[in-house]
Backbone as CSV, one residue per row, in Angstrom:
resi,resn,N_x,N_y,N_z,CA_x,CA_y,CA_z,C_x,C_y,C_z
1,UNK,-8.407,-124.425,-115.261,-7.960,-125.551,-115.842,-7.433,-126.659,-114.628
2,UNK,-7.720,-127.707,-114.944,-7.344,-128.697,-113.789,-6.443,-129.896,-114.514
3,UNK,-5.613,-130.118,-113.834,-4.506,-131.192,-114.250,-4.576,-132.424,-113.304
4,UNK,-4.712,-133.531,-113.831,-4.770,-134.655,-113.135,-3.342,-135.526,-113.281
5,UNK,-2.863,-136.020,-112.152,-1.416,-136.329,-112.169,-1.722,-137.766,-111.435
6,UNK,-1.456,-138.952,-112.308,-1.761,-140.174,-111.814,-0.203,-140.884,-111.843
7,UNK,-0.160,-141.852,-110.855,1.014,-142.594,-110.585,2.233,-141.754,-110.257
8,UNK,1.927,-140.852,-109.488,3.116,-139.717,-109.019,4.224,-140.600,-108.289
9,UNK,3.828,-141.734,-107.505,4.930,-142.518,-106.775,5.885,-142.886,-107.850
10,UNK,5.626,-143.381,-109.172,6.698,-143.661,-110.238,7.555,-142.543,-110.450
11,UNK,7.235,-141.370,-110.506,7.940,-140.151,-110.677,8.277,-139.163,-109.556
12,UNK,8.287,-139.908,-108.181,8.696,-139.066,-107.149,9.772,-138.186,-107.020
13,UNK,10.716,-139.034,-107.585,12.320,-138.194,-107.546,12.111,-137.007,-108.450
14,UNK,11.723,-137.483,-109.801,11.671,-136.089,-110.811,10.952,-135.124,-110.061
15,UNK,9.679,-135.307,-109.781,9.012,-134.412,-109.227,9.440,-133.702,-108.183
16,UNK,10.182,-134.154,-107.307,10.765,-133.598,-106.078,12.085,-132.746,-106.829
17,UNK,12.871,-133.289,-107.574,13.823,-132.398,-108.207,13.225,-131.197,-108.831
18,UNK,12.270,-131.378,-109.530,11.522,-130.221,-110.302,10.884,-129.248,-109.391
19,UNK,10.387,-129.795,-108.124,10.043,-128.844,-107.314,11.075,-127.824,-106.643
20,UNK,12.337,-128.428,-106.419,13.450,-127.933,-105.885,13.908,-127.171,-107.057
21,UNK,14.028,-127.379,-108.260,14.410,-126.465,-109.424,13.464,-125.214,-109.710
22,UNK,12.364,-125.241,-109.592,11.412,-124.341,-109.997,11.002,-123.393,-108.320
23,UNK,11.558,-123.864,-107.379,11.321,-123.221,-105.940,9.832,-123.280,-105.583
24,UNK,9.281,-124.463,-106.053,7.669,-124.434,-105.896,7.565,-125.776,-105.023
25,UNK,6.542,-125.652,-104.012,6.218,-126.526,-103.298,5.138,-127.546,-103.954
26,UNK,4.306,-126.874,-104.744,3.000,-127.655,-105.233,3.479,-128.226,-106.922
27,UNK,3.134,-129.529,-106.895,3.549,-130.183,-107.989,3.261,-129.586,-109.242
28,UNK,1.807,-129.253,-109.183,1.330,-128.553,-110.707,1.890,-127.316,-111.118
29,UNK,2.404,-126.536,-110.158,3.045,-125.378,-110.360,4.389,-125.701,-110.677
30,UNK,5.177,-126.396,-110.243,6.388,-127.006,-110.687,6.372,-127.468,-111.936
31,UNK,5.393,-128.292,-112.380,5.094,-129.003,-113.660,5.056,-127.836,-114.542
32,UNK,4.349,-126.848,-114.356,4.185,-125.825,-115.416,5.487,-124.890,-115.465
33,UNK,6.053,-124.800,-114.370,7.491,-123.905,-114.384,8.258,-124.639,-115.211
34,UNK,8.228,-126.023,-114.993,9.410,-126.713,-115.628,9.098,-126.876,-117.111
35,UNK,7.818,-126.769,-117.491,7.639,-126.929,-118.921,8.138,-125.521,-119.579
36,UNK,7.839,-124.250,-118.873,8.392,-123.214,-119.449,9.703,-123.187,-119.416
37,UNK,10.478,-123.693,-118.413,11.934,-123.712,-118.340,12.362,-124.829,-119.681
38,UNK,11.791,-125.848,-120.069,11.885,-126.734,-121.166,11.985,-126.004,-122.558
39,UNK,10.863,-125.225,-122.626,10.662,-124.438,-123.818,11.972,-123.334,-123.840
40,UNK,12.106,-122.665,-122.992,13.326,-121.735,-122.962,14.557,-122.333,-123.250
41,UNK,14.931,-123.394,-122.416,16.063,-124.348,-122.983,16.143,-125.045,-124.474
42,UNK,14.851,-125.383,-124.713,14.813,-125.862,-126.326,15.324,-124.582,-127.066
43,UNK,14.703,-123.278,-126.898,15.233,-122.145,-127.568,16.643,-121.896,-127.664
44,UNK,17.275,-121.841,-126.470,18.650,-121.634,-126.172,19.420,-122.808,-126.972
45,UNK,18.838,-123.867,-126.850,19.636,-124.896,-127.618,19.865,-124.755,-129.196
46,UNK,18.659,-124.290,-129.648,18.614,-124.149,-131.049,19.461,-122.878,-131.425
47,UNK,19.310,-121.604,-130.663,20.296,-120.463,-130.733,21.824,-120.972,-130.708
48,UNK,22.061,-121.927,-129.850,23.475,-122.247,-129.750,23.972,-123.260,-130.929
49,UNK,23.031,-123.937,-131.130,23.229,-124.913,-132.326,23.709,-124.213,-133.574
50,UNK,22.842,-123.057,-133.917,23.144,-122.289,-134.931,24.363,-121.662,-135.042
51,UNK,24.645,-121.096,-133.811,26.230,-120.519,-133.505,27.193,-121.586,-133.724
52,UNK,27.114,-122.783,-133.333,28.060,-123.634,-133.474,28.480,-123.919,-135.091
53,UNK,27.054,-124.125,-135.628,27.220,-124.380,-137.451,27.943,-123.401,-137.862
54,UNK,27.607,-122.114,-137.422,28.172,-120.838,-138.192,29.855,-120.778,-137.796
55,UNK,29.923,-121.099,-136.680,31.506,-121.233,-136.187,32.262,-122.380,-137.150
56,UNK,31.714,-123.543,-136.735,32.434,-124.562,-137.812,32.537,-124.130,-139.258
57,UNK,31.652,-123.520,-139.853,31.610,-123.156,-141.237,32.960,-122.135,-141.384
58,UNK,32.790,-121.111,-140.438,33.926,-120.145,-140.360,35.368,-120.878,-140.377
59,UNK,35.219,-121.752,-139.175,36.509,-122.397,-139.011,36.999,-123.156,-140.403
60,UNK,36.014,-123.870,-141.128,36.510,-124.498,-142.300,36.816,-123.582,-143.391
61,UNK,36.454,-122.394,-143.470,36.896,-121.579,-144.454,38.381,-121.118,-144.085
62,UNK,38.468,-120.819,-142.596,39.770,-120.313,-142.406,40.743,-121.378,-142.552
63,UNK,40.520,-122.621,-142.345,41.630,-123.926,-142.464,41.834,-123.918,-144.136
64,UNK,40.837,-123.887,-144.729,41.167,-123.822,-146.194,42.051,-122.672,-146.941
65,UNK,41.761,-121.321,-146.229,42.588,-120.265,-146.426,44.067,-120.464,-146.098
66,UNK,44.219,-120.847,-144.783,45.673,-121.417,-144.241,46.223,-122.455,-145.153
67,UNK,45.363,-123.529,-145.559,46.071,-124.604,-146.172,46.513,-124.105,-147.654
68,UNK,45.621,-123.148,-148.164,46.131,-122.655,-149.509,47.334,-121.722,-149.472
69,UNK,47.467,-121.089,-148.287,48.667,-120.216,-148.140,49.949,-121.255,-148.009
70,UNK,49.781,-122.210,-147.219,50.863,-123.145,-147.036,51.166,-123.977,-148.358
71,UNK,50.251,-124.331,-149.205,50.459,-124.866,-150.519,51.118,-123.861,-151.389
72,UNK,50.810,-122.636,-151.344,51.344,-121.552,-152.183,52.590,-121.423,-151.929
73,UNK,53.156,-121.221,-150.473,54.231,-120.906,-149.817,55.236,-122.224,-150.361
74,UNK,54.793,-123.212,-150.338,55.669,-124.410,-150.533,55.887,-124.279,-152.057
75,UNK,54.892,-123.963,-152.860,55.276,-124.000,-154.444,56.217,-122.903,-154.707
76,UNK,56.249,-121.791,-153.848,57.064,-120.682,-154.104,58.600,-121.018,-153.693
77,UNK,58.628,-121.836,-152.565,60.012,-122.217,-152.122,60.479,-123.164,-153.142
78,UNK,59.669,-124.054,-153.544,60.082,-124.972,-154.421,60.536,-124.504,-156.007
79,UNK,59.996,-123.351,-156.279,60.319,-122.701,-157.535,61.560,-121.575,-157.412
80,UNK,61.783,-121.274,-156.075,63.149,-120.700,-155.601,64.527,-121.547,-155.663
81,UNK,64.176,-123.035,-155.779,65.154,-123.881,-155.454,66.051,-124.076,-156.819
């Protein structure tokens, strides 16, 4: 497989950063490794997003439970007065 990269001067700094990030001096290898990193990061992002949604749901349930407790406690205090 051959990869042709045109206008590399437009992307010089990004390519150099990618080479540094992937520990590769060859542009095509750096781009391929960067692609794999992007895929891995995308998967990690989706996993963390699901964890965050689950945590937010659990937090909302706990808040509702505490709120109901406080309402019940106040009602009990009011009835004892």
